[in-house]
C-alpha positions, 0 to 999 in steps of 0.5 A, spaced: 451 773 618 449 780 617 451 784 623 445 787 626 446 793 630 444 789 636 449 784 634 454 789 634 452 792 641 453 785 644 460 784 641 462 791 644 459 789 651 462 782 651 469 786 649 469 791 654 466 786 659 460 791 660 453 787 662 447 789 659 444 794 664 450 799 663 454 797 669 461 797 667 466 793 670 472 797 673 477 793 668 473 795 662 477 797 656 476 803 651 469 805 651 467 805 658 465 810 662 466 806 668 474 806 667 473 814 667 469 814 674 475 809 677 480 814 674 476 820 677 476 817 684 484 815 683 486 822 681 481 827 684 478 827 691 470 828 693 468 834 697 463 835 702 457 833 697 460 827 695 462 830 688 469 829 685 473 835 685 478 834 679 486 835 680 489 838 674 492 831 672 485 828 673 482 834 668 488 832 663 486 825 663 479 826 662 480 830 656 485 825 653 482 818 655 474 819 658 470 817 652 464 820 655 466 827 656 470 832 654 472 839 657 469 845 653 464 841 649 459 845 653 462 851 652 458 858 650 464 860 645 462 856 639 470 856 637 472 852 643 466 848 643 467 846 636 474 844 637 472 840 643 467 837 639 472 835 634 477 832 639 471 828 642 470 825 636 477 824 634 478 821 641 472 816 641 474 814 635 482 812 637 479 809 643 474 804 639 479 799 638 486 796 641 489 796 634 488 803 633 495 804 636 497 802 629 494 809 626 501 812 626 503 807 620 498 811 616 502 817 615 508 813 614 505 809 609 503 815 605 510 818 605 513 811 604 509 810 597 510 818 595 518 818 596 518 811 593 521 807 598 523 800 597 517 795 595 518 791 602 518 797 606 512 800 602 508 794 602 509 792 610 508 799 612 501 800 608 499 793 610 500 795 618 496 802 616 490 799 613 489 794 619 487 800 624 483 803 618 479 797 617 477 798 625 475 805 624 471 804 618 467 798 622 466 803 628 464 809 624 459 804 621 456 801 627 455 808 630 451 810 624 447 804 624 445 805 631 440 811 628 437 807 623 434 801 626 435 793 626 433 793 618 436 799 615 442 798 620 443 791 618 443 793 611 448 798 612 453 793 616 452 788 610 454 794 605 460 796 609 462 790 613 467 788 608 469 795 605 476 795 606 477 788 602 472 791 597 477 798 596 483 794 596 480 789 590 477 795 586 484 798 586 487 792 584 482 791 579 484 798 576 491 795 575 488 789 572 491 784 578 485 779 577 489 773 580 490 778 586 483 780 587 481 772 586 486 770 591 484 775 596 477 774 596 478 766 597 483 768 602 478 772 606 473 766 606 478 761 608 481 765 614 474 766 617 472 759 616 478 756 618 483 760 622 478 765 626 473 759 627 479 754 628 482 759 633 475 760 637 474 753 637 481 751 640 482 757 645 475 757 647 475 749 648 481 749 652 478 755 657 472 751 657 474 744 657 471 742 663 474 737 668 478 731 666 474 725 663 467 729 663 469 734 658 465 740 656 463 742 649 461 749 647 455 750 643 452 755 638 445 755 634 446 749 629 440 752 625 444 758 623 450 754 622 447 749 617 444 755 613 450 759 612 454 752 611 449 751 605 450 758 602 457 757 602 457 750 599 452 753 594 458 758 593 463 753 592 459 749 587 459 756 583 466 755 582 467 748 580 466 749 572 473 753 573 476 746 573 472 743 568 475 747 562 483 748 562 483 750 554 485 757 553 482 759 547 479 766 546 472 763 545 472 759 551 475 765 555 469 769 553 464 763 555 467 763 562 466 771 562 459 770 560 458 765 565 461 768 571 457 775 570 451 771 570 453 767 576 455 773 579 448 776 578 444 770 581 449 770 587 447 777 588 440 775 588 441 770 593 444 774 598 438 779 597 434 773 599 438 771 605 438 778 607 430 778 607 430 771 610 435 773 616 432 780 617 425 779 616 421 772 615 426 768 619 429 773 624 427 768 630 432 763 627 438 769 629 435 771 635 440 768 640 445 773 637 441 779 639 440 777 646 444 777 652 446 772 656 440 772 660 436 771 654 433 778 654 433 782 648 439 787 648 437 794 650 438 800 645 444 804 646 445 811 644 451 812 639 458 815 642 458 820 636 453 823 632 451 820 625 454 826 621 460 825 625 460 818 623 459 820 616 465 824 616 469 819 619 467 814 614 469 819 608 476 820 611 477 813 613 475 811 606 480 816 603 485 814 607 484 806 606 484 808 598 491 811 598 494 806 602 491 800 598 494 804 592 501 804 595 500 797 597 498 794 591 503 798 587 508 795 591 506 788 589 510 787 583 517 788 585 515 785 592 514 778 588 520 779 583 525 780 589 522 776 594 519 770 590 513 770 594 507 768 589 501 773 588 497 767 590 500 767 597 500 774 598 492 775 596 490 768 599 494 769 606 497 776 607 491 781 604 486 778 608 489 779 615 489 787 613 481 787 613 479 782 618 485 783 624 480 787 628 474 782 627 479 776 628 481 778 635 474 780 637 471 773 635 477 770 639 475 774 645 468 773 645 469 765 644 473 765 650 467 768 654 463 762 652 459 766 647 459 762 641 453 765 637 457 771 637 463 768 635 460 764 630 457 771 627 463 774 626 467 768 623 461 766 618 458 772 617 464 775 613 465 769 609 458 769 607 458 777 605 465 775 601 462 769 597 455 772 596 456 779 596 463 782 595 466 777 590 460 777 585 460 785 586 467 785 584 465 781 577 460 786 576 465 792 577 470 789 573 464 788 567 463 796 568 470 798 568 472 793 562 477 788 567 476 781 565 474 779 573 471 772 573 469 766 577 474 762 574 479 761 580 485 756 579 484 749 580 489 749 586 484 755 589 478 751 587 480 745 591 482 748 597 475 752 597 471 746 596 475 742 601 475 747 607 467 748 606 466 741 606 470 740 613 467 746 616 460 743 614 461 737 618 464 740 624 459 745 625 453 741 623 452 739 631 452 746 634 457 744 638 465 745 638 471 743 642 478 744 642 480 738 638 475 741 632 479 748 633 486 744 632 483 741 626 481 747 622 487 751 624 491 745 621 488 745 615 489 752 614 496 752 615 497 746 610 493 750 605 498 756 607 504 752 606 502 749 600 501 756 597 508 758 600 512 752 597 509 752 590 513 756 585 510 763 583 511 760 576 506 755 577 501 759 581 501 765 577 503 762 570 501 768 566 506 773 570 
């Protein structure tokens, strides 16, 4: 589903255990003013008026870890105020997600690529470098979208929701790595439909299984699930022609290219209609995702950083993602030769982790807290965007830059996609989940991963 600002706000509050009335749990992590208050009580002391008198150590902790306030931000000196505000933006961004500790890998990845370290080192370091950059990109997008309202905010999140996958794929397209792009698109869909949803069902079902002999099933909106599964079925059907023609004639290749471009345009139009359906005409079907646990509408919240700061973070992060993605893609050729791992496996299993790791953790955490509509929104929403927006858009981009990007996936990949969509559709149609269904979805994902890993490279990548 499209990530509305209120939906993202519910996710953030669920992750920080912060209720909708803005009272913070003392154990709330990261962007939490309550944690700063507890910190001040611990490191400082209250004077006769009840105000906190901060010690030097407490002031240091506030400067470093208080996301609500940074000393010097109200200073009359413009130079001091500018430096303090710049640090405040950097601090809030760094504290926005648990995975951001991996940002130390970003300069290492750039150095590794620039200095020509081994392909394994370059790929691995840049692989871990892009994971936190994806989280920062998501954070900045959410911050900026809060000022735009539900509709425009939803459109912005739809555009930038899978920006990392889009950047990596465009870099690969420029290098004519068509098979890698196709595998990464399919892998992103499968990882969300099978791995993430499976983990949500499994771990959420175990925690909320109920008493022995009287088991409890978690529930979510079946109408939303059926709508999204119908769209995924349509997307998988658009790939079926790939298995109908195995000839390699030039005429057939051109017909496949033409058909792919026409299909891509249709899928993009369907995605636009889906946006109108969700954001305007039938938004009531998705209201459960934008309400709190008491069924009330989510209260608006001011962004932590301003819109101009969010745009600056978006621009800087996009540049860094592009640089790291360039080095990552450039190292794949040598990695395939030295390791024997196929491009299909790298694209299908490894690269999807790069852009979705933070979202994967988020979905599982909210499922553990029995908020399955939020978990399903994260797991299924990204799949819809990849299938109906990103993949067709890449076909159009390939058309523009002269890269023969098509929807002609290998038979193995098409069958895996079709079976996965079929299994997921039957699993979610009743609007309930349990740990057994989660284990089934995860089991199917592992089987597919093993199949791509065990199949020789010359079979999966016949053209390489």
